[in-house]
C-alpha positions as CSV (number, residue, x, y, z in Angstrom):
1,X,0.3,11.2,-2.8
2,X,-0.2,8.0,-0.8
3,X,-3.8,8.6,0.2
4,X,-4.7,5.3,-1.5
5,X,-2.9,3.2,1.1
6,X,-5.3,4.4,3.7
7,X,-8.3,4.0,1.3
8,X,-7.2,0.4,0.5
9,X,-6.6,-0.4,4.2
10,X,-10.1,0.8,5.2
11,X,-11.7,-0.9,2.2
12,X,-10.3,-4.2,3.4
13,X,-11.1,-3.4,7.1
14,X,-7.4,-3.8,8.1
15,X,-6.0,-1.9,11.0
16,X,-2.7,-0.1,11.0
17,X,-1.5,-2.7,13.4
18,X,-2.3,-5.5,11.0
19,X,-0.6,-3.8,8.1
20,X,2.5,-2.9,10.1
21,X,2.8,-6.4,11.3
22,X,2.4,-7.7,7.7
23,X,5.1,-5.4,6.5
24,X,7.4,-6.1,9.5
25,X,7.5,-2.4,10.7
26,X,6.2,-0.4,13.6
27,X,2.7,1.0,13.5
28,X,4.1,4.5,14.0
29,X,6.3,4.1,10.9
30,X,3.4,2.8,8.9
31,X,1.3,5.8,10.1
32,X,4.0,8.1,8.8
33,X,3.7,6.4,5.4
34,X,-0.1,6.7,5.4
35,X,0.0,10.4,6.2
36,X,2.7,11.1,3.6
37,X,5.3,12.2,6.2
38,X,7.7,9.5,5.0
39,X,8.2,7.9,1.6
40,X,7.4,4.2,1.4
41,X,10.3,2.0,0.1
42,X,9.5,0.2,-3.2
43,X,9.9,-3.1,-1.5
44,X,7.0,-2.3,0.9
45,X,4.9,-0.9,-1.9
46,X,5.3,-4.2,-3.7
47,X,4.2,-6.1,-0.6
48,X,1.1,-3.8,-0.3
49,X,0.3,-4.2,-4.0
50,X,0.4,-8.0,-3.5
51,X,-1.8,-7.9,-0.4
52,X,-4.4,-5.7,-2.1
53,X,-4.1,-7.5,-5.5
54,X,-3.4,-4.3,-7.2
55,X,-0.4,-2.5,-8.8
56,X,2.2,-0.1,-7.4
57,X,1.0,2.3,-10.1
58,X,-2.5,2.3,-8.6
59,X,-1.1,2.9,-5.1
60,X,1.1,5.8,-6.1
61,X,-1.8,7.2,-8.2
62,X,-0.2,6.8,-11.6
63,X,-3.4,5.0,-12.8
64,X,-6.9,4.7,-11.6
65,X,-7.1,1.0,-12.7
66,X,-7.2,-1.0,-9.5
67,X,-6.5,-4.4,-11.1
68,X,-2.9,-5.1,-11.9
69,X,-1.8,-5.7,-15.5
70,X,-1.5,-9.3,-16.6
71,X,2.1,-10.5,-16.6
72,X,3.5,-11.7,-20.0
73,X,6.0,-14.5,-19.8
């Protein structure tokens, strides 16, 4: 399900160490998220979506649209 977090990480040439530091977690925990062995908390999904300028929907494969929706205020 969370294959896209690895795809996005490699697209941006980030290492697991960089992402885990950005999220404030260990690299081994991030690796478990990337391999689908652990579920990613929504708070971390939100931070990843911000980093990659995409939506949580894209990361969890609910859409193939990489760009986030515009916010209506």
